[in-house]
N, C-alpha and C positions, 0 to 999 in steps of 0.2 A: 675524439683521439685518433690523431693520423695513424692510419697503417702503413701507406705507400707514401714515400717520399723521395720525390725524385729533382734532383738539383743539377742546375747546370750541366744535363745533359749534352753531349754533340757527340757528331760523329761524321768522320771525311772518309770516304771512298776514294784513294787517289787525289785529284786535285779538287773533286766534288764536295760540297759540306752539304751533306744531306740533312741534319741538325744540329741545332745550334739554339745553347742555353736554355733550354726546355724544362719546365719546372712544373710538377705535377703532384698535386696532395690529393689521396684517396683517404676517407676518413673511414673508420669503422662501420659495414653494415653500410654504407655507401653506394648509389648507384649514380655514373659517373659516364660521361658520355664523351668521346673524343671525334669530334668531326673536323674535316676540311674538304677542299678539292681532291680530285686524284693527285697523288704523286706529291701530295703536301707532306708525307713522313710518317703518317699515322700506325703503317704495318711495321716501319721500322722500328717506332717506340716500342711497339710489342715484342719485336726481336731483339730488342736491347734491355727489355726485361727478363726475357727467356734464356739469355745469354747466346742466339741464336747469332747474333753480332757482339762484340766487344766495343765498349764505347771510346771515343776518343778523348772524352773528358767529361768530368760529374759523377756524381754518387747516385747510387739508388739504394734505399735503407727499406726492407719489410719489418715492420713490428718491432723496428729497433735494431735491427739487423742488415750488416753491409753486405749486400748477392752480386755485388761487381766480382765477375771474374769466377764465379761458381760455374759449374758444370750443369748443363740442362737441368739432368735429374736430379741436382742438388738443388736447383731450384725450386723444383717440382717439391721436393722434400720439405724445403724451407715453408711452399707455402702459397704457389702461384700456381695455377692450372689454366690451360688455355683450348680454345678451340678457333676453327680456324674458317676462312671465308668460302673454300672450297671443301668440302666435308670430307676429313680425312678419316673413316671409320676402317677397320679391316673388314672389308666388304664380304668376305667369301667365310667368315666366323660368324658364327651365331651372334645374337644381342646378349645373351648371360657372357658368352667369351669376351667381349669386346668390355665390357663393365670391369670383369675379373683383370681383363691387360690392366685397369685402372688402380686398381688395389694392390696391384706387384709393389708400387713402393713400401708399402708396410710390410710387406712377407720377409720373415726372417731365416726359414729356411737355408741350408748351406747349398750351394752346387751342387753338391755330392750326394745329400739327401734327396735332391731333387732327380738327378739321375738314376739312381739307384729307388728312387720311389720308396724310402724306407717311411714308418709310420709318421715320425712328424711331418713328413710332406703332406700328406693324406690327412692329417688333422686339421694342417693350416689351411688348406685347399679347401675341405669342406667347411672351416668356418668362414671362410672370405665367399663363399658361393654363396651361402646364406644371407651372408651380408648384402651380396649384390643383387639375389632375388628380391629382399627387403628394400633396395634403393630402386630398383624397377616397381615395383609395386606402389612406391610413394608416387611416381611418375604415370603410374596405370599402365606399365609396358609390360607385366608380371606375365600376363598372356602370349607375349610375342616372346619370350626367353630364348626357344629354341629354334625360334625364325632366322634365316641368313640375314644379314643387315642389309644386303642390298637387296632385299625384298623388300623393306619397309617404304612406304610411304614418302615421300621427302621430307614433310614437318616431322613425323618419327623419325628419320635419321637425323635430322637438326637436335631433335629432343635426346635422342641417344648418346650424340656427341656432349652434349652438355653433362648428362646422366656419370658417360664414363670420366669425364673432366671432374666430377663431383665426389669420385671414387677415392680421388687422392687426397682427399678432405683437406680442400685450400681455403687460405684465408682471404685471398683475391681470386677471383674468376676472371680471366681475359676473352673478351666474346669478341671476334674478328667478323664483323658484317653479319649478324645472326639470321638476320632476317634477306638474306641475298635471295632471289628467285623464288622467294614465298608467295603466294595471292593474298588478299586483302584479311580473308576467314585465318589463317594459316600466321599470318603476322600479329593479328590480333591474338591468338593464342599463344602466341611466342611471348607478347607483351604479358600476359598472366603468369607465364611459367618463369620470367625472371622475376617477376614480381614475388612470386611463390619460393623461387630457390633462396632469394635474401632474406626472407622472412622467417622460412624454415630452417635454413643452415647457418643463419645469422652471419653471412659474408657479406665482403664486399665485391662490386661487380663493376669492371670497367669494358664498355664497349665501343667498338668502332660501328658506325652505322651511317648509312646515306638516305633510308627511311626518315626523314622528318618526322612526321607522324608519331613513330616511335622513340625516337628521340626527344621531342618534346614533350611527349605525354607519360612517361617514364623515368628522365634522368633527374636527378637533384641538383646537379652542377654538371654544365657543359663548357669542355676546352676546346677551344679553336686553333689547328696548324692552318697556315697558309705559311708554302717555302722554306719549310723544316723550323717555321719561327710561332712560338705562341703569339696569338693577336690578339686571343679574348678568354676570359673566363666569367663566368657567372649563370644564375639560373637561369631556365628557358627563356623566361619573359626578357630580361635582362640580353641576351643571346640574340633573340630574336629581333628585337630594338638595336642592336647596336650597329653602329652607320658602317664599321669595317668590316664586320662579317657579313653585312650584305652584300655589300660591294666584294667582297672576294669569294663569296659562295652562297650564299643563300638567294640573294636577287630578291628585287621588289617584291615579286609573287608571295614569297612566303611570310613578308612583314604587313601583308596588308590582309 
């Protein structure tokens, strides 16, 4: 069953058509890769899915709900969470505090109760602190709960960003170049983390990535963008042998 349906999506910046007639389908609990050359429009797709940009044309539905025009925080509430190519943790906050930020979309106490620190505020904060610690434990980070985020090793910072995204209880997780800056060992661990996240939380994952070993090894479907248009869709094997994709992005070496 399709969780995300993107149809005829396009956006124009001034006279520049950045995306045109983009169609993407992501099924429940599916891992899908979005690849293509630099400047192909991959991150623009993520920005449209999360309402950083508003599309010039097209529709975006998540679990049957039209999310075009929703504010970014409402998109998060609807069920889309995102990480970024450049890690965007709150680096001077603790690991636990970073995860607590993710739970903020679920908290129901009023602004006044928060300001006055009324009992309802403390009850809810305690409830979500416990949930945050449990989530950290799932990823082996419970011992780092009180560590300042910037003091974590790079690979653990990436993992923490994913944990914070999961705190929003997403239906779809967008990963923007999660392997950027990682060595081979960290990338291998990341692949296992992505599989674990999908299986444990039963969520769909759409990822942008240039590491073809990761993409081919983990994605069930791959969508290829070039100059703002989709030029191919298929399984890793189909994409690896697609002449258009080889010419535009992979090159002969990837196909051999």
